[in-house]
N, CA, C, O and the ligand as a Tripos MOL2 file, in Angstrom:
@<TRIPOS>MOLECULE
protein
  249   247    63     0     0
PROTEIN
NO_CHARGES

@<TRIPOS>ATOM
      1 N          -6.7820  -31.0280    2.0060 N.3       1 MET1
      2 CA         -5.9960  -29.9950    1.3320 C.3       1 MET1
      3 C          -6.7590  -28.6750    1.3450 C.2       1 MET1
      4 O          -7.8820  -28.6080    0.8450 O.2       1 MET1
      5 N          -6.1850  -27.6600    1.8900 N.am      2 SER2
      6 CA         -6.8490  -26.3610    1.9270 C.3       2 SER2
      7 C          -6.6060  -25.6110    0.6320 C.2       2 SER2
      8 O          -5.5660  -25.7430   -0.0140 O.2       2 SER2
      9 N          -7.5880  -24.8330    0.2880 N.am      3 LYS3
     10 CA         -7.4950  -24.0750   -0.9540 C.3       3 LYS3
     11 C          -6.5730  -22.8710   -0.7820 C.2       3 LYS3
     12 O          -6.5470  -22.2270    0.2670 O.2       3 LYS3
     13 N          -5.8380  -22.5950   -1.8120 N.am      4 LYS4
     14 CA         -4.9420  -21.4390   -1.7750 C.3       4 LYS4
     15 C          -5.7170  -20.1530   -1.6170 C.2       4 LYS4
     16 O          -6.8800  -20.0660   -2.0110 O.2       4 LYS4
     17 N          -5.0730  -19.1520   -1.0420 N.am      5 LYS5
     18 CA         -5.7440  -17.8580   -0.9490 C.3       5 LYS5
     19 C          -5.0890  -16.8590   -1.9060 C.2       5 LYS5
     20 O          -3.8770  -16.8590   -2.1230 O.2       5 LYS5
     21 N          -5.9350  -16.0270   -2.4540 N.am      6 ALA6
     22 CA         -5.4640  -15.0380   -3.4150 C.3       6 ALA6
     23 C          -5.7230  -13.6330   -2.8830 C.2       6 ALA6
     24 O          -6.7460  -13.3660   -2.2520 O.2       6 ALA6
     25 N          -4.7840  -12.7540   -3.1490 N.am      7 CYS7
     26 CA         -4.9190  -11.3550   -2.7250 C.3       7 CYS7
     27 C          -6.1160  -10.7370   -3.4400 C.2       7 CYS7
     28 O          -6.2730  -10.8990   -4.6500 O.2       7 CYS7
     29 N          -6.9540  -10.0330   -2.6930 N.am      8 LYS8
     30 CA         -8.1450   -9.4300   -3.2990 C.3       8 LYS8
     31 C          -7.8070   -8.2540   -4.1970 C.2       8 LYS8
     32 O          -8.6020   -7.8780   -5.0590 O.2       8 LYS8
     33 N          -6.6410   -7.6770   -4.0000 N.am      9 THR9
     34 CA         -6.2650   -6.5140   -4.7910 C.3       9 THR9
     35 C          -5.5560   -6.9060   -6.0880 C.2       9 THR9
     36 O          -5.9950   -6.5240   -7.1730 O.2       9 THR9
     37 N          -4.4640   -7.6640   -5.9810 N.am     10 CYS10
     38 CA         -3.6980   -7.9900   -7.1930 C.3      10 CYS10
     39 C          -3.9570   -9.4110   -7.6830 C.2      10 CYS10
     40 O          -3.4690   -9.8040   -8.7430 O.2      10 CYS10
     41 N          -4.7220  -10.1790   -6.9160 N.am     11 LYS11
     42 CA         -5.0930  -11.5570   -7.2780 C.3      11 LYS11
     43 C          -3.9420  -12.5620   -7.2500 C.2      11 LYS11
     44 O          -4.0830  -13.6820   -7.7410 O.2      11 LYS11
     45 N          -2.8390  -12.1750   -6.6950 N.am     12 MET12
     46 CA         -1.7080  -13.0970   -6.6090 C.3      12 MET12
     47 C          -1.9400  -14.0950   -5.4770 C.2      12 MET12
     48 O          -2.4820  -13.7490   -4.4270 O.2      12 MET12
     49 N          -1.5180  -15.3440   -5.7100 N.am     13 PHE13
     50 CA         -1.6240  -16.3410   -4.6420 C.3      13 PHE13
     51 C          -0.5310  -16.0730   -3.6210 C.2      13 PHE13
     52 O           0.6420  -15.9290   -3.9660 O.2      13 PHE13
     53 N          -0.9310  -16.0100   -2.3770 N.am     14 VAL14
     54 CA         -0.0050  -15.6660   -1.3090 C.3      14 VAL14
     55 C          -0.0430  -16.7340   -0.2210 C.2      14 VAL14
     56 O          -1.1090  -17.2080    0.1700 O.2      14 VAL14
     57 N           1.1420  -17.1010    0.2580 N.am     15 GLU15
     58 CA          1.2390  -18.0840    1.3360 C.3      15 GLU15
     59 C           1.2530  -17.3850    2.6950 C.2      15 GLU15
     60 O           0.7520  -17.9150    3.6860 O.2      15 GLU15
     61 N           1.8310  -16.1990    2.7210 N.am     16 GLU16
     62 CA          1.9650  -15.4430    3.9640 C.3      16 GLU16
     63 C           0.6270  -14.8050    4.3470 C.2      16 GLU16
     64 O          -0.3750  -14.9500    3.6470 O.2      16 GLU16
     65 N           0.6400  -14.1010    5.4680 N.am     17 ASN17
     66 CA         -0.5820  -13.4380    5.9170 C.3      17 ASN17
     67 C          -0.7130  -12.0190    5.3960 C.2      17 ASN17
     68 O          -1.6760  -11.3120    5.6950 O.2      17 ASN17
     69 N           0.2770  -11.6190    4.6110 N.am     18 GLU18
     70 CA          0.2440  -10.2850    4.0260 C.3      18 GLU18
     71 C           0.7320  -10.3980    2.5870 C.2      18 GLU18
     72 O           1.7020  -11.1040    2.3110 O.2      18 GLU18
     73 N           0.0600   -9.7030    1.6720 N.am     19 CYS19
     74 CA          0.4980   -9.7480    0.2810 C.3      19 CYS19
     75 C           1.8050   -8.9670    0.1420 C.2      19 CYS19
     76 O           1.8600   -7.7950    0.5150 O.2      19 CYS19
     77 N           2.8590   -9.5960   -0.3910 N.am     20 PRO20
     78 CA          4.1450   -8.8990   -0.5180 C.3      20 PRO20
     79 C           4.1030   -7.7390   -1.5110 C.2      20 PRO20
     80 O           4.9540   -6.8510   -1.4650 O.2      20 PRO20
     81 N           3.1240   -7.7420   -2.4000 N.am     21 THR21
     82 CA          3.0210   -6.6700   -3.3890 C.3      21 THR21
     83 C           2.2050   -5.4870   -2.8630 C.2      21 THR21
     84 O           2.6760   -4.3510   -2.8990 O.2      21 THR21
     85 N           1.0120   -5.7370   -2.3850 N.am     22 CYS22
     86 CA          0.1310   -4.6440   -1.9580 C.3      22 CYS22
     87 C           0.1180   -4.4070   -0.4570 C.2      22 CYS22
     88 O          -0.4700   -3.4320    0.0130 O.2      22 CYS22
     89 N           0.7540   -5.2800    0.2930 N.am     23 LYS23
     90 CA          0.7710   -5.1580    1.7650 C.3      23 LYS23
     91 C          -0.6290   -5.2170    2.3550 C.2      23 LYS23
     92 O          -0.8940   -4.6590    3.4200 O.2      23 LYS23
     93 N          -1.5050   -5.8910    1.6590 N.am     24 THR24
     94 CA         -2.8600   -6.0070    2.1660 C.3      24 THR24
     95 C          -3.0360   -7.3580    2.8630 C.2      24 THR24
     96 O          -2.2950   -8.3080    2.6120 O.2      24 THR24
     97 N          -4.0260   -7.4170    3.7340 N.am     25 THR25
     98 CA         -4.2940   -8.6760    4.4110 C.3      25 THR25
     99 C          -5.6710   -9.2000    4.0070 C.2      25 THR25
    100 O          -6.2380  -10.0780    4.6580 O.2      25 THR25
    101 N          -6.1930   -8.6370    2.9150 N.am     26 GLN26
    102 CA         -7.4950   -9.0620    2.4150 C.3      26 GLN26
    103 C          -7.3110  -10.1550    1.3790 C.2      26 GLN26
    104 O          -6.7910   -9.9100    0.2910 O.2      26 GLN26
    105 N          -7.7360  -11.3490    1.7170 N.am     27 PHE27
    106 CA         -7.5730  -12.4650    0.8010 C.3      27 PHE27
    107 C          -8.8920  -13.1370    0.4910 C.2      27 PHE27
    108 O          -9.8520  -13.0590    1.2580 O.2      27 PHE27
    109 N          -8.9130  -13.7940   -0.6460 N.am     28 ALA28
    110 CA        -10.1000  -14.5350   -1.0430 C.3      28 ALA28
    111 C          -9.7200  -15.9920   -1.2340 C.2      28 ALA28
    112 O          -8.7230  -16.3040   -1.8860 O.2      28 ALA28
    113 N         -10.5140  -16.8770   -0.6650 N.am     29 THR29
    114 CA        -10.2900  -18.2970   -0.9140 C.3      29 THR29
    115 C         -11.2770  -18.7740   -1.9690 C.2      29 THR29
    116 O         -11.2380  -19.9180   -2.4240 O.2      29 THR29
    117 N         -12.1570  -17.8620   -2.3380 N.am     30 ASN30
    118 CA        -13.1450  -18.1500   -3.3590 C.3      30 ASN30
    119 C         -12.6950  -17.4950   -4.6670 C.2      30 ASN30
    120 O         -12.9990  -16.3330   -4.9340 O.2      30 ASN30
    121 N         -11.9700  -18.2600   -5.4670 N.am     31 TRP31
    122 CA        -11.4310  -17.7150   -6.7090 C.3      31 TRP31
    123 C         -11.6450  -18.7020   -7.8400 C.2      31 TRP31
    124 O         -11.9070  -19.8840   -7.6140 O.2      31 TRP31
    125 N         -11.5300  -18.2060   -9.0470 N.am     32 LYS32
    126 CA        -11.7260  -19.0540  -10.2180 C.3      32 LYS32
    127 C         -10.5680  -18.9060  -11.1900 C.2      32 LYS32
    128 O         -10.1400  -17.7960  -11.5060 O.2      32 LYS32
    129 N         -10.0760  -20.0290  -11.6510 N.am     33 GLY33
    130 CA         -9.0290  -20.0290  -12.6620 C.3      33 GLY33
    131 C          -7.6850  -19.5770  -12.1350 C.2      33 GLY33
    132 O          -7.6140  -18.7990  -11.1840 O.2      33 GLY33
    133 N          -6.6330  -20.0560  -12.7440 N.am     34 ARG34
    134 CA         -5.3220  -19.5610  -12.3590 C.3      34 ARG34
    135 C          -4.4730  -19.2770  -13.5770 C.2      34 ARG34
    136 O          -4.6390  -19.8500  -14.6530 O.2      34 ARG34
    137 N          -3.5630  -18.3680  -13.3450 N.am     35 LEU35
    138 CA         -2.7530  -17.8630  -14.4270 C.3      35 LEU35
    139 C          -1.3320  -17.7220  -13.8950 C.2      35 LEU35
    140 O          -1.1050  -17.0780  -12.8710 O.2      35 LEU35
    141 N          -0.3920  -18.3220  -14.5870 N.am     36 THR36
    142 CA          0.9850  -18.1960  -14.1390 C.3      36 THR36
    143 C           1.7320  -17.2300  -15.0460 C.2      36 THR36
    144 O           1.8130  -17.4290  -16.2580 O.2      36 THR36
    145 N           2.2660  -16.1980  -14.4490 N.am     37 ILE37
    146 CA          3.0630  -15.2310  -15.1920 C.3      37 ILE37
    147 C           4.5230  -15.6050  -14.9800 C.2      37 ILE37
    148 O           5.0440  -15.5250  -13.8680 O.2      37 ILE37
    149 N           5.1700  -16.0150  -16.0590 N.am     38 ILE38
    150 CA          6.5630  -16.4570  -15.9640 C.3      38 ILE38
    151 C           7.5150  -15.2600  -16.0060 C.2      38 ILE38
    152 O           8.3800  -15.1030  -15.1450 O.2      38 ILE38
    153 N           7.3350  -14.4300  -17.0180 N.am     39 ASP39
    154 CA          8.2030  -13.2670  -17.1540 C.3      39 ASP39
    155 C           7.3420  -12.0140  -17.2630 C.2      39 ASP39
    156 O           6.9610  -11.5800  -18.3500 O.2      39 ASP39
    157 N           7.0530  -11.4550  -16.0990 N.am     40 ALA40
    158 CA          6.1380  -10.3190  -16.0310 C.3      40 ALA40
    159 C           6.5890   -9.1200  -16.8730 C.2      40 ALA40
    160 O           5.7670   -8.3630  -17.3900 O.2      40 ALA40
    161 N           7.8970   -8.9660  -16.9970 N.am     41 LYS41
    162 CA          8.4190   -7.8130  -17.7400 C.3      41 LYS41
    163 C           8.1040   -7.9050  -19.2400 C.2      41 LYS41
    164 O           7.9520   -6.8890  -19.9200 O.2      41 LYS41
    165 N           8.0120   -9.1290  -19.7320 N.am     42 LYS42
    166 CA          7.7740   -9.3170  -21.1630 C.3      42 LYS42
    167 C           6.3710   -9.8020  -21.4810 C.2      42 LYS42
    168 O           5.9860   -9.8890  -22.6470 O.2      42 LYS42
    169 N           5.6110  -10.1170  -20.4470 N.am     43 SER43
    170 CA          4.3000  -10.6990  -20.6640 C.3      43 SER43
    171 C           3.2170   -9.6720  -20.9770 C.2      43 SER43
    172 O           3.0070   -8.7230  -20.2210 O.2      43 SER43
    173 N           2.5420   -9.8730  -22.0890 N.am     44 GLY44
    174 CA          1.4340   -9.0080  -22.4580 C.3      44 GLY44
    175 C           0.2540   -9.2120  -21.5330 C.2      44 GLY44
    176 O          -0.5010   -8.2800  -21.2560 O.2      44 GLY44
    177 N           0.0980  -10.4460  -21.0530 N.am     45 ILE45
    178 CA         -0.9970  -10.7560  -20.1280 C.3      45 ILE45
    179 C          -0.7620  -10.0300  -18.8040 C.2      45 ILE45
    180 O          -1.6980   -9.5020  -18.2040 O.2      45 ILE45
    181 N           0.4800  -10.0080  -18.3580 N.am     46 ALA46
    182 CA          0.8190   -9.3070  -17.1130 C.3      46 ALA46
    183 C           0.4300   -7.8370  -17.2210 C.2      46 ALA46
    184 O          -0.1330   -7.2640  -16.2880 O.2      46 ALA46
    185 N           0.7310   -7.2370  -18.3570 N.am     47 LYS47
    186 CA          0.3720   -5.8220  -18.5770 C.3      47 LYS47
    187 C          -1.1410   -5.6560  -18.5530 C.2      47 LYS47
    188 O          -1.6780   -4.7150  -17.9670 O.2      47 LYS47
    189 N          -1.8090   -6.5960  -19.2060 N.am     48 LYS48
    190 CA         -3.2620   -6.5200  -19.3090 C.3      48 LYS48
    191 C          -3.9390   -6.5870  -17.9440 C.2      48 LYS48
    192 O          -4.8970   -5.8590  -17.6850 O.2      48 LYS48
    193 N          -3.4390   -7.4620  -17.0720 N.am     49 ILE49
    194 CA         -4.0540   -7.5580  -15.7500 C.3      49 ILE49
    195 C          -3.3850   -6.6290  -14.7410 C.2      49 ILE49
    196 O          -3.7740   -6.5790  -13.5750 O.2      49 ILE49
    197 N          -2.3820   -5.8980  -15.2010 N.am     50 GLY50
    198 CA         -1.7620   -4.8670  -14.3780 C.3      50 GLY50
    199 C          -0.8440   -5.3490  -13.2670 C.2      50 GLY50
    200 O          -0.8420   -4.7900  -12.1710 O.2      50 GLY50
    201 N          -0.0630   -6.3870  -13.5480 N.am     51 VAL51
    202 CA          0.8910   -6.8680  -12.5540 C.3      51 VAL51
    203 C           2.3150   -6.7760  -13.1010 C.2      51 VAL51
    204 O           2.5280   -6.8330  -14.3120 O.2      51 VAL51
    205 N           3.2730   -6.6370  -12.2070 N.am     52 ASP52
    206 CA          4.6500   -6.5390  -12.6740 C.3      52 ASP52
    207 C           5.5520   -7.5440  -11.9690 C.2      52 ASP52
    208 O           6.7750   -7.4050  -11.9490 O.2      52 ASP52
    209 N           4.9260   -8.5430  -11.4010 N.am     53 LYS53
    210 CA          5.6780   -9.5350  -10.6560 C.3      53 LYS53
    211 C           5.3780  -10.9330  -11.1900 C.2      53 LYS53
    212 O           4.2150  -11.2880  -11.3870 O.2      53 LYS53
    213 N           6.4230  -11.7260  -11.4250 N.am     54 SER54
    214 CA          6.2340  -13.0820  -11.9060 C.3      54 SER54
    215 C           5.7360  -13.9590  -10.7660 C.2      54 SER54
    216 O           6.4420  -14.1890   -9.7840 O.2      54 SER54
    217 N           4.5200  -14.4370  -10.9120 N.am     55 ALA55
    218 CA          3.9200  -15.2580   -9.8710 C.3      55 ALA55
    219 C           2.6700  -15.9290  -10.4350 C.2      55 ALA55
    220 O           2.3630  -15.8190  -11.6220 O.2      55 ALA55
    221 N           1.9710  -16.6140   -9.5620 N.am     56 GLU56
    222 CA          0.7390  -17.2580   -9.9830 C.3      56 GLU56
    223 C          -0.4310  -16.4080   -9.5010 C.2      56 GLU56
    224 O          -0.4610  -15.9660   -8.3520 O.2      56 GLU56
    225 N          -1.3880  -16.1870  -10.3890 N.am     57 TYR57
    226 CA         -2.5210  -15.3210  -10.0770 C.3      57 TYR57
    227 C          -3.8400  -16.0390  -10.2910 C.2      57 TYR57
    228 O          -3.9390  -16.9660  -11.0950 O.2      57 TYR57
    229 N          -4.8340  -15.6020   -9.5700 N.am     58 ALA58
    230 CA         -6.1840  -16.0930   -9.8040 C.3      58 ALA58
    231 C          -6.7820  -15.2090  -10.8880 C.2      58 ALA58
    232 O          -6.4610  -14.0240  -10.9700 O.2      58 ALA58
    233 N          -7.6350  -15.7680  -11.7070 N.am     59 ILE59
    234 CA         -8.2400  -14.9650  -12.7680 C.3      59 ILE59
    235 C          -9.4030  -14.1530  -12.1900 C.2      59 ILE59
    236 O          -9.6030  -12.9950  -12.5570 O.2      59 ILE59
    237 N         -10.1500  -14.7560  -11.3030 N.am     60 LYS60
    238 CA        -11.2830  -14.0440  -10.7220 C.3      60 LYS60
    239 C         -11.3690  -14.3310   -9.2150 C.2      60 LYS60
    240 O         -11.3350  -15.4880   -8.7950 O.2      60 LYS60
    241 N         -11.4760  -13.2890   -8.4270 N.am     61 VAL61
    242 CA        -11.6790  -13.4880   -7.0040 C.3      61 VAL61
    243 C         -13.0020  -12.8490   -6.5820 C.2      61 VAL61
    244 O         -13.4250  -11.8290   -7.1260 O.2      61 VAL61
    245 N         -13.6290  -13.4740   -5.6090 N.am     62 THR62
    246 CA        -14.8910  -12.9000   -5.1580 C.3      62 THR62
    247 C         -14.8610  -12.6720   -3.6510 C.2      62 THR62
    248 O         -15.8390  -12.1920   -3.0790 O.2      62 THR62
    249 ZN         -1.7080   -8.1720   -3.6540 Zn       63 ZN63
@<TRIPOS>BOND
     1     1     2 1
     2     2     3 1
     3     3     4 2
     4     3     5 am
     5     5     6 1
     6     6     7 1
     7     7     8 2
     8     7     9 am
     9     9    10 1
    10    10    11 1
    11    11    12 2
    12    11    13 am
    13    13    14 1
    14    14    15 1
    15    15    16 2
    16    15    17 am
    17    17    18 1
    18    18    19 1
    19    19    20 2
    20    19    21 am
    21    21    22 1
    22    22    23 1
    23    23    24 2
    24    23    25 am
    25    25    26 1
    26    26    27 1
    27    27    28 2
    28    27    29 am
    29    29    30 1
    30    30    31 1
    31    31    32 2
    32    31    33 am
    33    33    34 1
    34    34    35 1
    35    35    36 2
    36    35    37 am
    37    37    38 1
    38    38    39 1
    39    39    40 2
    40    39    41 am
    41    41    42 1
    42    42    43 1
    43    43    44 2
    44    43    45 am
    45    45    46 1
    46    46    47 1
    47    47    48 2
    48    47    49 am
    49    49    50 1
    50    50    51 1
    51    51    52 2
    52    51    53 am
    53    53    54 1
    54    54    55 1
    55    55    56 2
    56    55    57 am
    57    57    58 1
    58    58    59 1
    59    59    60 2
    60    59    61 am
    61    61    62 1
    62    62    63 1
    63    63    64 2
    64    63    65 am
    65    65    66 1
    66    66    67 1
    67    67    68 2
    68    67    69 am
    69    69    70 1
    70    70    71 1
    71    71    72 2
    72    71    73 am
    73    73    74 1
    74    74    75 1
    75    75    76 2
    76    75    77 am
    77    77    78 1
    78    78    79 1
    79    79    80 2
    80    79    81 am
    81    81    82 1
    82    82    83 1
    83    83    84 2
    84    83    85 am
    85    85    86 1
    86    86    87 1
    87    87    88 2
    88    87    89 am
    89    89    90 1
    90    90    91 1
    91    91    92 2
    92    91    93 am
    93    93    94 1
    94    94    95 1
    95    95    96 2
    96    95    97 am
    97    97    98 1
    98    98    99 1
    99    99   100 2
   100    99   101 am
   101   101   102 1
   102   102   103 1
   103   103   104 2
   104   103   105 am
   105   105   106 1
   106   106   107 1
   107   107   108 2
   108   107   109 am
   109   109   110 1
   110   110   111 1
   111   111   112 2
   112   111   113 am
   113   113   114 1
   114   114   115 1
   115   115   116 2
   116   115   117 am
   117   117   118 1
   118   118   119 1
   119   119   120 2
   120   119   121 am
   121   121   122 1
   122   122   123 1
   123   123   124 2
   124   123   125 am
   125   125   126 1
   126   126   127 1
   127   127   128 2
   128   127   129 am
   129   129   130 1
   130   130   131 1
   131   131   132 2
   132   131   133 am
   133   133   134 1
   134   134   135 1
   135   135   136 2
   136   135   137 am
   137   137   138 1
   138   138   139 1
   139   139   140 2
   140   139   141 am
   141   141   142 1
   142   142   143 1
   143   143   144 2
   144   143   145 am
   145   145   146 1
   146   146   147 1
   147   147   148 2
   148   147   149 am
   149   149   150 1
   150   150   151 1
   151   151   152 2
   152   151   153 am
   153   153   154 1
   154   154   155 1
   155   155   156 2
   156   155   157 am
   157   157   158 1
   158   158   159 1
   159   159   160 2
   160   159   161 am
   161   161   162 1
   162   162   163 1
   163   163   164 2
   164   163   165 am
   165   165   166 1
   166   166   167 1
   167   167   168 2
   168   167   169 am
   169   169   170 1
   170   170   171 1
   171   171   172 2
   172   171   173 am
   173   173   174 1
   174   174   175 1
   175   175   176 2
   176   175   177 am
   177   177   178 1
   178   178   179 1
   179   179   180 2
   180   179   181 am
   181   181   182 1
   182   182   183 1
   183   183   184 2
   184   183   185 am
   185   185   186 1
   186   186   187 1
   187   187   188 2
   188   187   189 am
   189   189   190 1
   190   190   191 1
   191   191   192 2
   192   191   193 am
   193   193   194 1
   194   194   195 1
   195   195   196 2
   196   195   197 am
   197   197   198 1
   198   198   199 1
   199   199   200 2
   200   199   201 am
   201   201   202 1
   202   202   203 1
   203   203   204 2
   204   203   205 am
   205   205   206 1
   206   206   207 1
   207   207   208 2
   208   207   209 am
   209   209   210 1
   210   210   211 1
   211   211   212 2
   212   211   213 am
   213   213   214 1
   214   214   215 1
   215   215   216 2
   216   215   217 am
   217   217   218 1
   218   218   219 1
   219   219   220 2
   220   219   221 am
   221   221   222 1
   222   222   223 1
   223   223   224 2
   224   223   225 am
   225   225   226 1
   226   226   227 1
   227   227   228 2
   228   227   229 am
   229   229   230 1
   230   230   231 1
   231   231   232 2
   232   231   233 am
   233   233   234 1
   234   234   235 1
   235   235   236 2
   236   235   237 am
   237   237   238 1
   238   238   239 1
   239   239   240 2
   240   239   241 am
   241   241   242 1
   242   242   243 1
   243   243   244 2
   244   243   245 am
   245   245   246 1
   246   246   247 1
   247   247   248 2
@<TRIPOS>SUBSTRUCTURE
     1 MET1         2 RESIDUE 1 A MET
     2 SER2         6 RESIDUE 1 A SER
     3 LYS3        10 RESIDUE 1 A LYS
     4 LYS4        14 RESIDUE 1 A LYS
     5 LYS5        18 RESIDUE 1 A LYS
     6 ALA6        22 RESIDUE 1 A ALA
     7 CYS7        26 RESIDUE 1 A CYS
     8 LYS8        30 RESIDUE 1 A LYS
     9 THR9        34 RESIDUE 1 A THR
    10 CYS10       38 RESIDUE 1 A CYS
    11 LYS11       42 RESIDUE 1 A LYS
    12 MET12       46 RESIDUE 1 A MET
    13 PHE13       50 RESIDUE 1 A PHE
    14 VAL14       54 RESIDUE 1 A VAL
    15 GLU15       58 RESIDUE 1 A GLU
    16 GLU16       62 RESIDUE 1 A GLU
    17 ASN17       66 RESIDUE 1 A ASN
    18 GLU18       70 RESIDUE 1 A GLU
    19 CYS19       74 RESIDUE 1 A CYS
    20 PRO20       78 RESIDUE 1 A PRO
    21 THR21       82 RESIDUE 1 A THR
    22 CYS22       86 RESIDUE 1 A CYS
    23 LYS23       90 RESIDUE 1 A LYS
    24 THR24       94 RESIDUE 1 A THR
    25 THR25       98 RESIDUE 1 A THR
    26 GLN26      102 RESIDUE 1 A GLN
    27 PHE27      106 RESIDUE 1 A PHE
    28 ALA28      110 RESIDUE 1 A ALA
    29 THR29      114 RESIDUE 1 A THR
    30 ASN30      118 RESIDUE 1 A ASN
    31 TRP31      122 RESIDUE 1 A TRP
    32 LYS32      126 RESIDUE 1 A LYS
    33 GLY33      130 RESIDUE 1 A GLY
    34 ARG34      134 RESIDUE 1 A ARG
    35 LEU35      138 RESIDUE 1 A LEU
    36 THR36      142 RESIDUE 1 A THR
    37 ILE37      146 RESIDUE 1 A ILE
    38 ILE38      150 RESIDUE 1 A ILE
    39 ASP39      154 RESIDUE 1 A ASP
    40 ALA40      158 RESIDUE 1 A ALA
    41 LYS41      162 RESIDUE 1 A LYS
    42 LYS42      166 RESIDUE 1 A LYS
    43 SER43      170 RESIDUE 1 A SER
    44 GLY44      174 RESIDUE 1 A GLY
    45 ILE45      178 RESIDUE 1 A ILE
    46 ALA46      182 RESIDUE 1 A ALA
    47 LYS47      186 RESIDUE 1 A LYS
    48 LYS48      190 RESIDUE 1 A LYS
    49 ILE49      194 RESIDUE 1 A ILE
    50 GLY50      198 RESIDUE 1 A GLY
    51 VAL51      202 RESIDUE 1 A VAL
    52 ASP52      206 RESIDUE 1 A ASP
    53 LYS53      210 RESIDUE 1 A LYS
    54 SER54      214 RESIDUE 1 A SER
    55 ALA55      218 RESIDUE 1 A ALA
    56 GLU56      222 RESIDUE 1 A GLU
    57 TYR57      226 RESIDUE 1 A TYR
    58 ALA58      230 RESIDUE 1 A ALA
    59 ILE59      234 RESIDUE 1 A ILE
    60 LYS60      238 RESIDUE 1 A LYS
    61 VAL61      242 RESIDUE 1 A VAL
    62 THR62      246 RESIDUE 1 A THR
    63 ZN63       249 GROUP 0 **** ****
């Protein structure tokens, strides 16, 4: 099983080769913790980490 990759900019887990949010191709497979944002519009955590899209995010990427 290969480890998921997370966008280095927004930390969102991405399956494609380009992040749909930042259009970046910089990914990290070395990440720690995960966070699922269900309703980004109402989530205080989403605001805190600066995302506006409901998705799964890594807490820390290196
Ligand atoms: Zn991104």
